[in-house]
LUMMARZA-352235 format. One line per 10 residues: their letters; for each residue x, y, z of C-alpha. Coordinates in Angstrom, 3 decimals, decimal comma, padded with zeros to 6 digits. Layout:
N
a = X/Y/Z | ... $
This chain:
172
xxxxxxxxxx = -015,252/-008,593/025,052 | -012,687/-009,047/027,605 | -009,455/-006,971/027,576 | -007,012/-008,052/024,923 | -004,184/-007,848/027,493 | -005,861/-010,238/029,947 | -005,322/-013,042/027,595 | -002,095/-014,980/027,157 | 000,555/-013,435/024,870 | 000,559/-014,916/021,390 $
xxxxxxxxxx = 003,900/-015,858/019,983 | 003,315/-014,012/016,564 | 000,678/-012,597/014,264 | 000,970/-014,189/010,673 | -000,076/-012,666/007,274 | -000,318/-014,377/004,063 | -001,397/-013,654/000,435 | -002,847/-016,053/-002,017 | -001,654/-014,474/-005,275 | -000,423/-016,998/-007,732 $
xxxxxxxxxx = -000,909/-020,168/-005,511 | -003,251/-023,078/-005,391 | -005,379/-023,725/-002,583 | -003,687/-027,146/-001,229 | -000,283/-025,318/-001,134 | -001,924/-022,374/000,695 | -003,592/-024,573/003,298 | -000,436/-026,554/003,680 | 001,548/-023,306/004,358 | -000,892/-022,462/007,265 $
xxxxxxxxxx = -000,680/-025,834/008,683 | 003,005/-025,915/008,696 | 003,018/-022,580/010,598 | 000,488/-023,866/013,116 | -002,155/-021,493/012,244 | -005,513/-022,352/013,705 | -007,678/-019,221/012,634 | -007,544/-017,206/009,300 | -008,823/-013,721/009,437 | -009,962/-012,803/005,856 $
xxxxxxxxxx = -009,456/-008,851/005,607 | -010,696/-008,537/002,021 | -013,661/-006,088/001,835 | -015,256/-008,321/-000,934 | -014,275/-012,037/-000,110 | -014,703/-012,907/-003,941 | -011,916/-014,281/-006,136 | -011,630/-015,594/-009,618 | -008,911/-017,990/-008,300 | -010,354/-021,460/-007,603 $
xxxxxxxxxx = -011,085/-021,996/-003,915 | -010,620/-018,565/-002,526 | -013,963/-017,200/-002,506 | -015,667/-016,971/000,943 | -017,734/-020,028/001,085 | -015,267/-022,334/-000,688 | -012,334/-021,047/001,397 | -014,282/-021,251/004,524 | -015,353/-025,013/003,859 | -011,757/-025,962/002,913 $
xxxxxxxxxx = -010,231/-024,407/005,900 | -012,760/-026,015/008,229 | -011,887/-029,209/006,650 | -008,173/-028,533/007,501 | -009,064/-027,660/011,140 | -008,629/-024,010/010,574 | -011,194/-021,417/011,643 | -012,287/-018,750/009,071 | -013,437/-015,410/010,052 | -014,240/-012,515/007,598 $
xxxxxxxxxx = -013,690/-008,937/008,785 | -015,033/-006,803/005,956 | -014,421/-003,682/007,953 | -010,460/-004,222/007,598 | -010,706/-004,698/003,816 | -009,391/-002,067/001,491 | -012,077/000,236/-000,025 | -012,281/000,383/-003,908 | -010,512/003,740/-003,913 | -007,553/002,256/-002,221 $
xxxxxxxxxx = -007,465/-000,766/-004,336 | -007,488/001,230/-007,619 | -004,793/003,348/-006,192 | -002,637/000,289/-005,481 | -003,311/-001,287/-008,654 | -002,196/001,871/-010,442 | 000,981/001,931/-008,322 | 000,169/005,114/-006,500 | 001,124/003,783/-003,092 | 001,043/007,286/-001,513 $
xxxxxxxxxx = -002,687/007,522/-002,380 | -003,177/003,929/-001,313 | -001,890/004,459/002,033 | -003,752/007,833/002,462 | -007,171/006,281/001,503 | -006,608/003,150/003,555 | -005,407/005,326/006,616 | -008,505/007,294/006,411 | -010,591/003,950/006,277 | -008,907/002,658/009,326 $
xxxxxxxxxx = -010,326/005,622/011,285 | -013,797/004,619/010,418 | -016,091/003,065/013,069 | -016,282/-000,158/011,010 | -012,598/-000,587/010,861 | -012,199/000,325/014,495 | -014,657/-002,180/015,549 | -013,559/-004,945/013,154 | -009,824/-003,928/014,453 | -010,960/-004,662/018,038 $
xxxxxxxxxx = -012,376/-008,090/017,118 | -009,155/-008,832/015,278 | -006,965/-007,950/018,111 | -009,278/-010,266/020,455 | -008,835/-013,048/017,990 | -005,063/-012,578/017,737 | -004,827/-012,619/021,433 | -005,869/-016,257/021,346 | -002,879/-017,281/019,323 | -002,286/-018,942/016,057 $
xxxxxxxxxx = -003,860/-016,443/013,816 | -003,122/-015,221/010,318 | -004,481/-012,249/008,206 | -005,129/-012,962/004,567 | -005,471/-011,092/001,402 | -004,649/-011,540/-002,203 | -001,455/-009,608/-002,624 | 001,692/-011,777/-002,577 | 003,922/-009,006/-001,169 | 003,003/-008,033/002,100 $
xxxxxxxxxx = 004,663/-004,552/001,915 | 002,328/-003,636/-001,053 | -000,976/-004,842/000,889 | -003,139/-003,219/003,369 | -002,992/-006,442/005,515 | 000,453/-005,296/006,615 | -001,056/-001,991/007,864 | -003,711/-003,992/009,541 | -000,974/-006,198/011,182 | 001,000/-003,218/012,438 $
xxxxxxxxxx = -002,218/-001,742/013,880 | -002,944/-004,994/015,727 | 000,700/-005,213/017,056 | 000,505/-001,612/018,345 | -002,498/-002,682/020,469 | -001,333/-006,074/021,310 | 002,479/-006,077/021,239 | 003,279/-009,310/019,042 | 005,852/-009,844/016,347 | 004,317/-010,080/012,935 $
xxxxxxxxxx = 005,455/-012,952/010,710 | 004,891/-012,870/006,901 | 004,223/-016,336/005,488 | 004,874/-017,144/001,882 | 003,385/-020,158/000,173 | 006,199/-022,336/-001,088 | 006,649/-022,583/-004,753 | 003,957/-024,948/-006,296 | 002,393/-025,486/-009,610 | -000,353/-022,778/-009,972 $
xxxxxxxxxx = -002,774/-021,322/-012,325 | -001,260/-018,820/-014,735 | -000,482/-015,580/-012,940 | -002,521/-012,512/-013,859 | -003,123/-009,070/-012,505 | -005,736/-008,768/-009,504 | -009,208/-008,006/-010,460 | -011,116/-005,148/-008,877 | -012,607/-007,828/-006,405 | -009,196/-009,178/-005,198 $
xx = -007,103/-007,591/-002,302 | -010,448/-005,900/-001,474 $
């Protein structure tokens, strides 16, 4: 891998959650923001929400001209997801912070920084609110390595499937 700093400085790093949205509106939001690459930072890229499991999402994004990359090492481990779901954000941050020091997370963070350096990149997870999601921690870690502003995208209101609590597989 070449040095992150040797590449041109991207204008921003985006993040997005897909909770409560439909795939078409999600993709339209990415396109409007000029996103060319989506980094899926779920540990388990499975979803009960139509179109958001790894294969279906990858195909839909490819059809829209957006590259899909799954970085499992940047996903929140089950213990962290359970803590966040129960509202124990202190434990969530502690668990995920420990995970981010693991060799797999460090390796995938380096890959993510290289991809972000190419510009037009967005991190994706389930959680609608970036402040309550591990993707915000990942984005801040990338920004610390590659000084780039973080822009949190939100899918515009659109008809969606009924809202429900995330399953154990989502925001993974």
